[in-house]
N, C-alpha and C positions, 0 to 999 in steps of 0.2 A: 536404141541401146547406146549408151554413152561409151566413150573410149575407155574409161576406167572400168566399166563393167566387162568389156571385152577382155581387158587385161586380166581381170580377176578370174574369168572363166578359163583363159589360157593357162594361168598359173595353177589352177585347180587340176585341170586335165594333166598337165605336165607332172604334177606332184604324185600322181597315181603310179608313175614308173620310177619314183625316186627311192633309192636305197643308199643310205649313208651319204646323202647329198649328191648322188649321181643318178642321171636318168638312164634307165636300162633300155637299150635299144636292141632289137632282134638282130643277131649276128647270123645272117643266112649262110655265109661262107663256112663258119664254124659248125653250124647246124648240119650242113651237107657232109663235112669232114667226119663229124662224130657218127653220123648214120652209116657212113662208109666203113668206119672202124668196127661198128657192131655187125655189119654184114660179113666182114672178114672173120670176125670172132665166130659167128654162127655157122659159117660155111665149113670150117674145120670141125666144129663140134657136132654138126649134123652127121659128118662122116663117122665120128666116134660113137654117136648114138646108134647108127646102123650096126656097128660092131657089137655094142652092148646087147642089142636086141637079138643078134644072132648067137649070143653066148660065147663069142670068140674073145681073144686077147687083143689089146690095142697094139698094132704093129709099131716097132720102134721108129720107123720113118714118120708115121702119123703123129706119134707123141712128140717128136722133134719139131714137126711143123706147127703143132698146137703151141708149143713153148715159144717158137719163133714169132708167131702171130701175136701171142700174149705180150711178149717183150716189146715188140714194135709199138703196139697199141698203148701199153703202159708208159713207155718213155715219152710218147707223143702227148699223152694225157697230162703227164707231169708238166710239160711245157705249156700246155693250154691253161692249166690251173695257175701256174706261176704268172702268166700274163693276164688272165681274165678272172681268176677266182673260180669257184665251183660253177659249172654250167647249169644254170637254173632254167625253169620253164620259160620265164620272161626273156632270158638271154637267147636261148636256142630252140625253144619249143619242147613239147612233151617227149616226142620220140627221141630227139637228140639227147635230151637230158637223161633219159633212161639208158641211152647208149653209153653215156659216160659212166653211169652206175654199173652197167654190165662189164665194162672194161675193168673197173676196180674189183668187182665181184670175182673176176677170174685172175686177179693179180696175186695168187696165193704164194708166189715166189718172193713177194715183197710185202710182208705183213705190216711193216711200219708205214708203208704207203697206204695200205687199207685203213689203218688206224687214223692216219691224218685225214683221209677223205671222209671217214665216219664222223670225225669231229667237225669238219666243214659242213657236212650235210645236216647234222642234228639241229642247229638253230633255224635252218631253212624249212624244216618239216612244218613247223607251226605257222610259217609264212606261206604255206601252200606252194612252195617253190621246189620241193622235193617230195617224191611219193613216200607215204608212210610204209608201204610194203617194201619198197626198195631199201629204205633205211633199215627195216627189220631184217631183211635178208643179209645185208652187210653186217649188221650187229652180230648176227649168229655166226657169220663167216669168220669175223675177227675173233669172236670168243672161242670157236672150235680151233682155229689156227693158233690160238694162244694157250691151248690146253685147258680151256674152261668150259663150263656148261653153257649151252645156248639158251636163248629166251623164248624164241618163237617156233622152234622145231623145224626149221627149214632145211637143215642139213641132214641128209639121209645116209644110211649105211646098210649093208647086208648083215643080218644077224639072225641066227636060228632059222635059216632058210627063207627069210622074208625081209622086205624093206622096213626099216624102223628108223625113227629119228635118233640121232646121236644124243648122248646124255643132255637132259633138259632140266633147268631149274624149276622148282615148283610145278611138277607135272599135272597136278590136280586142276590148276587154273590155266593150263596151256591154251585150250580153245578160247578162253575168255580173252587172253592176251592177243591171240591171233585175230580175233574178231575186231579188236580195238585198232588194228592196223590194216584192216580190210582183207585178211587172209581167210581162206576157207577152213572148216573144221579139219582136224588132223586126219581123221579117217578118210575123208574125201581126198585130201592131198596125197595120201599114200596110194590110193587107187589111181589117181591121175599119174603119179610117179611110175607105177607099174605099167600103166597103159603106154607110157612113153618109152620106158627102158626095158620093159619085159619083166617077167617074173624073176625074182632073186634066185640065184643058183649058187650052190656051194656054201 
């Protein structure tokens, strides 16, 4: 093998991680931090889920703790994005990339930030650097938070004594759209929602 051949092979391998002229290297420190952020997010929300399942009301102190955790995570993610861009699969791995999405998904107190992240994620979906289902969930979240109809039916509410999706555009083709982004049929999703949060009451 000649030196020129070795150089060509190296250049080819290196190019597989190139994005806009930059080699994407796995950031393990950022990966660990993002996973930690998702763990803090889920810890307080697991406490909320237990309250929902028991049919009780969320205690004010728990609501404040959720808001505190969300704010800390949200502000830190803003710093991360400003420095590194959106955390992709290549940059931080699948679990940490999904952790970043989770923080944004729960950033309802800052819809403009959610919109910004949605725009950052959109071109990365086709590059397989962001999950289609994650993008779909955030698309719905932004729509609902903006007073519009959702597209994939991921946002649920209590209505007429049962769990139902909040208003959806083109309901007839809902399951088709869900399938396109890897989501289960709506009927199954609602059953899973009930299994986690309990039967809708009131």
